[in-house]
DRENBADREN-812779 format. One line per 10 residues: number of its first residue (from 1); their letters; for each residue x, y, z of N, C-alpha, C, O. Coordinates in steps of 0.02 Angstrom, whole numbers, plus 50000, padded with zeros to 5 digits. Example, Ala and Ser with C-alpha at 12.3 -4.5 7.8 and 13.67 -1.06 7.14 Angstrom:
# DRENBADREN-812779
1	AS	50660:49716:50390:50615:49775:50390:50660:49835:50390:50712:49834:50423 | 50642:49888:50354:50684:49947:50357:50645:50002:50394:50670:50057:50402
END
This chain:
# DRENBADREN-812779
1	XXXXXXXXXX	49329:50425:50508:49348:50350:50495:49398:50327:50526:49432:50376:50540 | 49423:50278:50546:49452:50248:50582:49541:50255:50526:49533:50244:50466 | 49597:50268:50544:49638:50289:50512:49674:50227:50455:49706:50233:50403 | 49646:50157:50503:49680:50110:50486:49647:50089:50416:49676:50057:50372 | 49555:50122:50413:49507:50084:50359:49527:50133:50314:49500:50124:50259 | 49562:50178:50315:49584:50242:50261:49638:50222:50245:49649:50225:50184 | 49697:50194:50290:49746:50185:50247:49732:50115:50215:49768:50113:50164 | 49704:50070:50220:49687:50007:50173:49651:50041:50101:49667:50037:50041 | 49601:50072:50131:49553:50110:50053:49614:50134:50010:49611:50130:49949 | 49675:50163:50045:49703:50206:50006:49754:50144:49976:49771:50157:49919
11	XXXXXXXXXX	49778:50087:49999:49817:50030:49955:49778:49989:49901:49801:49960:49852 | 49704:49992:49925:49650:49939:49880:49663:50002:49808:49690:49984:49756 | 49645:50057:49817:49655:50116:49768:49708:50098:49719:49704:50077:49662 | 49758:50112:49756:49838:50126:49715:49835:50040:49679:49835:50030:49618 | 49834:49985:49732:49813:49924:49701:49781:49907:49635:49802:49863:49597 | 49727:49944:49624:49671:49935:49565:49698:49970:49515:49698:49950:49457 | 49727:50036:49538:49765:50063:49471:49846:50039:49439:49870:50062:49388 | 49870:50001:49473:49912:49954:49459:49909:49927:49420:49946:49932:49371 | 49837:49867:49432:49815:49819:49401:49787:49837:49324:49774:49795:49281 | 49783:49893:49319:49738:49931:49281:49761:49913:49226:49717:49890:49189
21	XXXXXXXXXX	49824:49914:49200:49862:49918:49115:49868:49853:49102:49894:49842:49048 | 49849:49795:49141:49853:49734:49125:49787:49691:49105:49789:49633:49086 | 49723:49735:49113:49656:49725:49108:49637:49653:49140:49610:49606:49110 | 49654:49655:49196:49645:49587:49234:49571:49594:49283:49542:49551:49317 | 49556:49664:49273:49494:49677:49329:49528:49710:49387:49590:49710:49394 | 49474:49746:49439:49481:49769:49506:49515:49711:49548:49493:49656:49535 | 49556:49713:49588:49562:49664:49648:49495:49625:49661:49485:49565:49651 | 49466:49654:49678:49400:49630:49713:49383:49563:49667:49373:49506:49689 | 49381:49589:49588:49379:49529:49551:49411:49463:49550:49384:49409:49537 | 49484:49474:49568:49530:49442:49552:49535:49376:49612:49532:49315:49605
31	XXXXXXXXXX	49548:49427:49682:49529:49405:49731:49515:49328:49746:49557:49287:49763 | 49432:49315:49735:49410:49261:49731:49448:49191:49688:49452:49133:49707 | 49473:49221:49627:49518:49164:49605:49575:49154:49641:49596:49097:49636 | 49610:49195:49678:49671:49193:49704:49657:49143:49770:49700:49104:49790 | 49593:49151:49801:49590:49131:49858:49570:49050:49834:49579:49006:49876 | 49545:49031:49771:49505:48968:49771:49576:48923:49724:49579:48864:49708 | 49618:48969:49714:49687:48931:49677:49758:48930:49718:49810:48901:49701 | 49746:48973:49778:49787:48975:49818:49863:49014:49780:49923:48996:49778 | 49831:49063:49757:49879:49100:49722:49918:49155:49757:49903:49172:49815 | 49960:49180:49728:50001:49231:49769:50035:49290:49711:50073:49266:49670
41	XXXXXXXXXX	50026:49339:49709:50056:49389:49664:50130:49411:49702:50140:49431:49759 | 50154:49403:49671:50243:49426:49691:50288:49461:49636:50268:49469:49578 | 50337:49476:49652:50410:49510:49590:50392:49590:49592:50358:49622:49632 | 50429:49610:49534:50432:49678:49541:50366:49731:49545:50370:49792:49554 | 50290:49683:49535:50245:49733:49524:50237:49738:49607:50216:49793:49623 | 50248:49688:49668:50235:49719:49725:50292:49754:49755:50288:49788:49806 | 50349:49746:49718:50412:49806:49735:50366:49870:49705:50336:49898:49751 | 50358:49889:49661:50305:49952:49655:50266:49983:49703:50271:50042:49719 | 50217:49931:49731:50158:49967:49743:50200:49966:49831:50183:50017:49862 | 50239:49928:49865:50275:49957:49926:50314:50002:49922:50328:50033:49974
51	XXXXXXXXXX	50340:50017:49865:50414:50077:49872:50398:50125:49848:50429:50170:49875 | 50350:50152:49791:50347:50204:49759:50279:50247:49782:50248:50275:49737 | 50257:50252:49842:50217:50287:49853:50237:50356:49876:50289:50349:49907 | 50217:50430:49874:50271:50486:49902:50260:50486:49983:50212:50477:50021 | 50325:50499:49990:50381:50532:49962:50424:50503:49959:50475:50528:49983 | 50428:50438:49933:50464:50402:49890:50508:50427:49848:50484:50457:49800 | 50577:50423:49854:50633:50447:49787:50623:50404:49757:50678:50406:49729 | 50587:50338:49721:50569:50295:49692:50505:50313:49650:50445:50306:49662 | 50544:50344:49590:50473:50353:49551:50421:50291:49534:50445:50235:49528 | 50360:50300:49526:50308:50233:49482:50341:50197:49447:50393:50224:49428
61	XXXXXXXXXX	50334:50152:49432:50358:50111:49378:50274:50054:49346:50224:50041:49380 | 50281:50042:49308:50239:49996:49268:50290:49930:49245:50333:49932:49201 | 50273:49877:49283:50340:49815:49256:50311:49795:49181:50265:49817:49146 | 50348:49755:49173:50345:49732:49106:50284:49657:49106:50259:49632:49055 | 50271:49637:49173:50240:49586:49181:50220:49584:49267:50244:49616:49314 | 50171:49538:49266:50143:49528:49330:50153:49455:49338:50126:49421:49294 | 50200:49408:49403:50205:49365:49414:50153:49320:49460:50166:49325:49520 | 50110:49286:49448:50092:49250:49494:50103:49168:49501:50113:49130:49453 | 50100:49154:49553:50141:49107:49595:50074:49071:49628:50032:49089:49669 | 50087:48997:49582:50014:48968:49604:50047:48879:49625:50097:48858:49596
71	XXXXXXXXXX	50018:48846:49667:50052:48772:49676:50008:48730:49616:49962:48758:49586 | 50024:48672:49604:50008:48651:49553:49926:48632:49558:49892:48624:49507 | 49903:48627:49613:49837:48625:49622:49776:48672:49584:49718:48662:49565 | 49814:48717:49586:49766:48778:49580:49766:48807:49492:49722:48839:49464 | 49831:48783:49465:49850:48790:49395:49799:48817:49366:49788:48878:49366 | 49766:48778:49341:49713:48770:49292:49647:48818:49318:49617:48838:49269 | 49620:48839:49375:49586:48865:49388:49603:48946:49368:49571:48980:49329 | 49663:48966:49404:49702:49033:49369:49713:49036:49289:49697:49083:49254 | 49745:48977:49267:49726:48985:49168:49668:48996:49158:49653:49047:49126 | 49622:48957:49179:49558:48968:49148:49526:49051:49143:49499:49080:49095
81	XXXXXXXXXX	49542:49075:49218:49531:49141:49226:49568:49181:49181:49540:49219:49142 | 49617:49175:49184:49652:49248:49118:49622:49203:49052:49589:49245:49021 | 49619:49163:49029:49603:49135:48965:49522:49177:48964:49508:49202:48909 | 49488:49182:49000:49430:49208:49009:49441:49283:49004:49392:49302:48971 | 49467:49321:49014:49503:49365:49018:49524:49408:48972:49535:49468:48976 | 49532:49349:48904:49556:49374:48858:49621:49380:48844:49641:49413:48796 | 49675:49337:48897:49731:49332:48879:49762:49250:48843:49745:49194:48863 | 49794:49260:48805:49818:49198:48763:49886:49163:48777:49938:49196:48783 | 49886:49116:48781:49941:49090:48808:49987:49072:48769:49977:49034:48722 | 50039:49094:48780:50091:49112:48720:50169:49035:48738:50206:49003:48701
91	XXXXXXXXXX	50164:49037:48769:50226:48989:48804:50214:48961:48866:50189:48988:48915 | 50232:48909:48861:50250:48849:48934:50316:48825:48941:50337:48801:48888 | 50362:48823:48993:50428:48815:48985:50452:48760:49056:50420:48763:49109 | 50498:48723:49049:50498:48710:49106:50564:48761:49147:50614:48787:49122 | 50536:48759:49222:50577:48815:49255:50646:48788:49275:50650:48763:49331 | 50706:48789:49232:50772:48785:49269:50801:48849:49229:50807:48862:49169 | 50816:48889:49299:50829:48959:49282:50892:48995:49249:50938:49009:49287 | 50897:49007:49195:50941:49015:49157:50986:48961:49148:51043:48979:49137 | 50977:48901:49150:51003:48848:49133:51049:48816:49194:51098:48779:49189 | 51015:48846:49255:51050:48808:49336:50984:48772:49347:50924:48780:49338
101	XXXXXXXXXX	51034:48724:49373:50999:48655:49413:50955:48675:49469:50912:48636:49489 | 50963:48736:49497:50918:48741:49541:50851:48787:49526:50851:48848:49519 | 50801:48749:49524:50739:48761:49517:50699:48792:49554:50650:48820:49529 | 50709:48794:49614:50675:48842:49681:50616:48795:49679:50568:48831:49664 | 50595:48731:49687:50540:48710:49702:50487:48738:49656:50431:48743:49679 | 50503:48762:49575:50450:48779:49517:50462:48712:49468:50514:48680:49459 | 50405:48703:49444:50408:48649:49388:50407:48687:49325:50459:48688:49291 | 50358:48715:49306:50342:48775:49262:50340:48825:49245:50337:48864:49292 | 50339:48850:49190:50312:48948:49199:50282:48952:49129:50317:48942:49080 | 50203:48969:49124:50161:48990:49072:50178:49063:49075:50187:49098:49124
111	XXXXXXXXXX	50182:49080:49000:50195:49163:48997:50103:49155:48940:50090:49112:48898 | 50064:49209:48961:50018:49241:48937:50022:49299:48901:50080:49320:48907 | 49995:49329:48874:50000:49406:48818:49930:49434:48815:49885:49392:48808 | 49912:49503:48818:49857:49531:48780:49894:49598:48814:49921:49622:48864 | 49867:49610:48731:49885:49694:48723:49956:49714:48734:49958:49770:48759 | 50001:49694:48726:50076:49699:48733:50078:49688:48797:50133:49709:48815 | 50043:49663:48854:50050:49654:48928:50075:49562:48937:50056:49512:48905 | 50117:49569:48989:50115:49480:48986:50119:49480:49065:50150:49518:49103 | 50077:49425:49079:50073:49386:49138:50108:49330:49149:50092:49286:49109 | 50157:49312:49193:50183:49243:49207:50144:49193:49260:50160:49206:49318
121	XXXXXXXXXX	50103:49149:49256:50109:49102:49288:50155:49034:49307:50162:48980:49279 | 50180:49060:49358:50240:49008:49392:50210:48955:49421:50168:48970:49463 | 50220:48888:49411:50193:48850:49447:50223:48802:49485:50263:48760:49464 | 50202:48809:49551:50254:48772:49612:50241:48713:49625:50190:48696:49656 | 50297:48663:49596:50275:48587:49625:50299:48564:49686:50271:48513:49705 | 50347:48587:49727:50371:48534:49793:50341:48557:49849:50357:48538:49905 | 50285:48607:49835:50232:48619:49891:50170:48627:49877:50158:48625:49817 | 50121:48637:49916:50055:48668:49888:50059:48738:49933:50007:48764:49953 | 50125:48767:49947:50124:48829:49953:50180:48881:49923:50238:48889:49941 | 50148:48912:49875:50202:48953:49839:50247:48990:49873:50296:49004:49839
131	XXXXXXXXXX	50247:49012:49932:50292:49059:49987:50358:49023:49981:50407:49057:49994 | 50368:48964:49964:50432:48934:49948:50464:48950:49884:50525:48948:49889 | 50447:48963:49837:50484:48996:49778:50495:49073:49784:50536:49104:49751 | 50456:49098:49828:50462:49174:49852:50545:49193:49921:50584:49240:49929 | 50539:49149:49943:50609:49134:49998:50665:49124:49975:50720:49137:49999 | 50646:49094:49916:50720:49071:49872:50751:49134:49815:50803:49138:49782 | 50703:49169:49822:50720:49215:49784:50796:49270:49785:50811:49294:49839 | 50833:49283:49731:50922:49308:49731:50926:49362:49776:50981:49378:49799 | 50855:49404:49800:50877:49457:49857:50822:49465:49891:50775:49434:49867 | 50809:49500:49947:50763:49511:49982:50710:49560:49971:50657:49559:50003
141	XXXXXXXXXX	50725:49604:49926:50702:49653:49889:50615:49634:49869:50560:49658:49882 | 50647:49569:49825:50551:49562:49796:50539:49514:49838:50500:49476:49809 | 50557:49486:49913:50514:49461:49935:50461:49478:49977:50466:49493:50037 | 50401:49474:49936:50335:49513:49941:50289:49473:49924:50307:49425:49890 | 50225:49479:49939:50182:49426:49912:50095:49479:49922:50080:49517:49968 | 50073:49469:49887:49991:49483:49879:49939:49433:49879:49913:49409:49828 | 49925:49417:49938:49861:49342:49926:49790:49381:49919:49776:49438:49900 | 49753:49329:49941:49682:49363:49918:49657:49419:49976:49617:49463:49963 | 49684:49410:50039:49652:49458:50076:49732:49505:50115:49730:49535:50169 | 49783:49501:50080:49841:49531:50108:49891:49557:50077:49894:49534:50020
151	XXXXXXXXXX	49945:49607:50092:49968:49628:50070:50062:49606:50119:50072:49631:50175 | 50108:49568:50091:50140:49553:50152:50231:49556:50122:50262:49526:50078 | 50247:49599:50163:50334:49626:50152:50367:49586:50210:50360:49598:50269 | 50402:49539:50186:50453:49506:50211:50509:49513:50258:50520:49485:50312 | 50552:49569:50217:50590:49610:50256:50576:49700:50246:50599:49741:50207 | 50539:49705:50289:50525:49780:50280:50576:49827:50298:50586:49878:50265 | 50615:49810:50358:50677:49856:50369:50719:49874:50306:50732:49929:50283 | 50733:49823:50288:50773:49862:50212:50723:49877:50147:50733:49929:50116 | 50670:49830:50126:50624:49848:50085:50611:49901:50065:50617:49926:50009 | 50577:49935:50150:50541:50015:50139:50601:50053:50138:50600:50115:50141
161	XXXXXXXXXX	50670:50009:50133:50746:50059:50123:50762:50069:50072:50811:50104:50063 | 50722:50037:50011:50737:50028:49936:50807:49977:49943:50843:49970:49894 | 50819:49947:49996:50888:49900:49988:50867:49829:50000:50832:49808:50046 | 50893:49795:49951:50889:49719:49960:50957:49687:49977:51011:49697:49950 | 50940:49648:50026:50984:49584:50032:51023:49534:49988:50983:49490:49972 | 51087:49522:49961:51099:49484:49917:51094:49418:49936:51112:49401:49992 | 51069:49370:49889:51086:49300:49945:51138:49259:49898:51134:49264:49837 | 51181:49222:49923:51235:49195:49889:51247:49163:49809:51299:49162:49777 | 51175:49138:49788:51169:49094:49749:51162:49140:49685:51180:49125:49628 | 51128:49208:49710:51131:49247:49646:51125:49209:49565:51172:49214:49527
171	XXXXXXXXXX	51070:49177:49548:51074:49153:49486:51038:49173:49443:51032:49138:49393 | 50997:49246:49447:50979:49301:49413:51009:49321:49358:51070:49316:49356 | 50974:49346:49299:51010:49372:49234:51021:49448:49277:50988:49477:49320 | 51096:49465:49234:51105:49538:49266:51051:49581:49265:51049:49626:49308 | 50989:49574:49206:50950:49621:49206:50907:49627:49251:50867:49674:49252 | 50911:49570:49305:50860:49586:49373:50874:49629:49417:50838:49661:49456 | 50957:49628:49404:51010:49691:49462:50998:49760:49433:50988:49809:49469 | 50999:49763:49360:51005:49814:49338:50935:49857:49333:50940:49919:49335 | 50861:49822:49327:50811:49855:49324:50803:49892:49381:50768:49942:49373 | 50826:49883:49441:50803:49903:49509:50882:49952:49527:50872:50002:49561
181	XXXXXXXXXX	50920:49945:49517:50974:49981:49522:50959:50069:49483:50965:50126:49505 | 50944:50047:49433:50934:50107:49374:50876:50152:49410:50865:50212:49401 | 50847:50112:49448:50774:50162:49491:50784:50180:49536:50736:50202:49568 | 50859:50182:49570:50863:50186:49628:50871:50149:49672:50893:50177:49722 | 50861:50076:49681:50862:50029:49728:50937:50003:49734:50971:49980:49688 | 50954:50010:49795:51018:49964:49810:51022:49909:49848:50976:49899:49887 | 51078:49861:49844:51096:49796:49875:51153:49776:49909:51205:49773:49876 | 51155:49763:49962:51196:49723:50020:51209:49669:50005:51181:49641:49958 | 51260:49638:50046:51284:49584:50049:51254:49546:50126:51247:49485:50117 | 51245:49557:50159:51225:49558:50226:51198:49613:50278:51210:49674:50278
191	XXXXXXXXXX	51155:49577:50324:51135:49630:50356:51147:49631:50435:51172:49582:50464 | 51132:49674:50461:51170:49675:50535:51134:49623:50571:51074:49610:50567 | 51190:49589:50615:51155:49526:50666:51105:49552:50712:51063:49513:50735 | 51104:49626:50732:51060:49638:50780:50983:49632:50762:50940:49633:50805 | 50972:49628:50703:50904:49622:50670:50882:49578:50642:50923:49532:50635 | 50815:49566:50612:50787:49500:50597:50811:49475:50513:50807:49420:50485 | 50834:49536:50489:50859:49530:50416:50946:49494:50416:50981:49489:50365 | 50960:49477:50469:51021:49442:50476:51010:49374:50436:50958:49342:50437 | 51072:49357:50401:51048:49296:50378:51051:49222:50404:51036:49170:50374 | 51076:49236:50477:51063:49191:50521:51003:49168:50552:50999:49121:50592
201	XXXXXXXXXX	50948:49213:50527:50890:49211:50583:50848:49158:50548:50843:49160:50487 | 50822:49121:50576:50770:49086:50557:50693:49136:50564:50668:49165:50613 | 50675:49130:50508:50593:49170:50497:50557:49124:50478:50571:49068:50456 | 50494:49154:50490:50416:49137:50477:50387:49194:50463:50400:49247:50491 | 50325:49183:50395:50278:49234:50395:50249:49285:50441:50236:49345:50439 | 50243:49227:50489:50196:49259:50552:50226:49267:50599:50195:49265:50652 | 50301:49282:50600:50349:49279:50651:50337:49344:50690:50364:49353:50744 | 50294:49393:50661:50308:49472:50693:50349:49506:50662:50345:49565:50681 | 50397:49495:50613:50449:49530:50591:50425:49557:50513:50457:49602:50486 | 50367:49526:50481:50349:49535:50414:50297:49605:50442:50274:49620:50497
211	XXXXXXXXXX	50290:49644:50357:50247:49710:50389:50159:49673:50346:50150:49650:50289 | 50133:49679:50377:50046:49640:50357:49995:49697:50350:49969:49732:50393 | 49986:49697:50282:49912:49744:50289:49867:49697:50274:49884:49659:50229 | 49799:49686:50305:49754:49629:50272:49709:49709:50262:49701:49763:50291 | 49681:49660:50184:49655:49709:50156:49570:49680:50157:49531:49716:50126 | 49546:49631:50183:49494:49608:50189:49472:49611:50275:49487:49567:50315 | 49429:49682:50295:49415:49674:50359:49386:49603:50388:49408:49576:50439 | 49339:49581:50351:49298:49520:50359:49351:49455:50405:49332:49425:50455 | 49424:49446:50369:49450:49392:50376:49511:49401:50426:49556:49444:50420 | 49508:49367:50461:49556:49369:50524:49632:49365:50498:49638:49349:50438
221	XXXXXXXXXX	49689:49376:50535:49757:49365:50529:49756:49291:50491:49776:49276:50435 | 49723:49248:50549:49728:49186:50525:49739:49156:50466:49769:49103:50454 | 49708:49200:50425:49700:49177:50345:49764:49177:50311:49769:49139:50263 | 49807:49208:50325:49879:49187:50309:49906:49126:50329:49951:49101:50294 | 49882:49094:50389:49931:49038:50409:49944:49007:50347:50003:49003:50329 | 49889:48979:50304:49900:48914:50242:49972:48945:50216:50016:48906:50196 | 49982:49019:50216:50053:49029:50181:50108:49023:50228:50161:49007:50202 | 50108:49031:50282:50172:49015:50338:50217:48954:50336:50202:48896:50321 | 50266:48976:50351:50319:48933:50324:50404:48955:50367:50412:49015:50382 | 50446:48920:50380:50495:48951:50423:50554:48941:50348:50540:48899:50306
231	XXXXXXXXXX	50616:48981:50340:50659:48990:50322:50724:49027:50333:50718:49083:50357 | 50794:49002:50319:50824:49031:50325:50876:49061:50282:50922:49021:50291 | 50894:49097:50250:50940:49131:50207:50995:49091:50195:51020:49066:50246 | 51022:49077:50142:51091:49049:50123:51151:49106:50135:51140:49166:50142 | 51215:49074:50135:51257:49118:50154:51311:49112:50215:51316:49060:50248 | 51344:49159:50225:51389:49181:50283:51368:49247:50297:51359:49293:50257 | 51358:49246:50369:51359:49316:50387:51370:49318:50465:51363:49266:50498 | 51386:49370:50490:51419:49381:50567:51454:49299:50572:51437:49251:50606 | 51501:49305:50532:51570:49255:50550:51521:49185:50546:51554:49141:50574 | 51482:49168:50532:51437:49096:50538:51476:49050:50490:51526:49068:50460
241	XXXXXXXXXX	51450:48994:50485:51493:48944:50433:51427:48957:50377:51369:48975:50384 | 51483:48935:50303:51410:48941:50236:51363:48885:50263:51377:48839:50302 | 51298:48902:50229:51237:48870:50233:51189:48867:50160:51180:48913:50120 | 51164:48804:50158:51100:48832:50087:51048:48847:50118:51045:48850:50180 | 51008:48856:50085:50943:48887:50094:50912:48826:50119:50933:48770:50109 | 50846:48844:50162:50813:48804:50182:50740:48811:50188:50732:48859:50225 | 50684:48788:50172:50625:48801:50195:50584:48752:50199:50591:48705:50160 | 50543:48751:50237:50488:48693:50266:50441:48723:50300:50454:48771:50336 | 50361:48693:50293:50300:48703:50307:50295:48690:50365:50318:48636:50386 | 50258:48743:50416:50235:48743:50481:50182:48721:50489:50157:48719:50545
END
């Protein structure tokens, strides 16, 4: 059997095992919902999937929640699926992150619970592309996502070395940093100008620097084009002048 097929099979089995505690079904059960709602999964759930495979020094962990990122057009489709899966909607709040005005293109967030497990439905308003929110994270470590057809790591050189590059706005709660540092991850303020992790580089999802596993052999790489965008990280790197974050659809 082709080694690539074996690798994808291993990744899918691992993904299903990580989904099991949340009782949302196997990935093949939720991927049609993700496709129709244009949803991606991101956050520590994907960091766990990417970085805790043996012989990693990082021990596997069970995140307290799964974060679904969805454009407003697909919000109700995803909510209906989760409620049909016996999740209870416990709260909805505007997304002004820890009282900061920078809401990263996010309009609001639903929290749903089931058997002491939580999922967050993060609704992206400013674009029909949920990746806008992901490239605005406080570090490159969680800048990864799972779509209905693929797993994508936007900064593989550092992420797969258990390192995150900090972005200057850093508005996350201190627990964001401690939950990773306590598990063995580390953070740096910038990366080398010589590689694609430099804060000066304009990046895109499909620029050849992302690590991409296509999970459905029937789907071409072009299935990810709907999530492609360009962005540049904020801050100062390699004696540049300070910049603000920007991202835009291709």
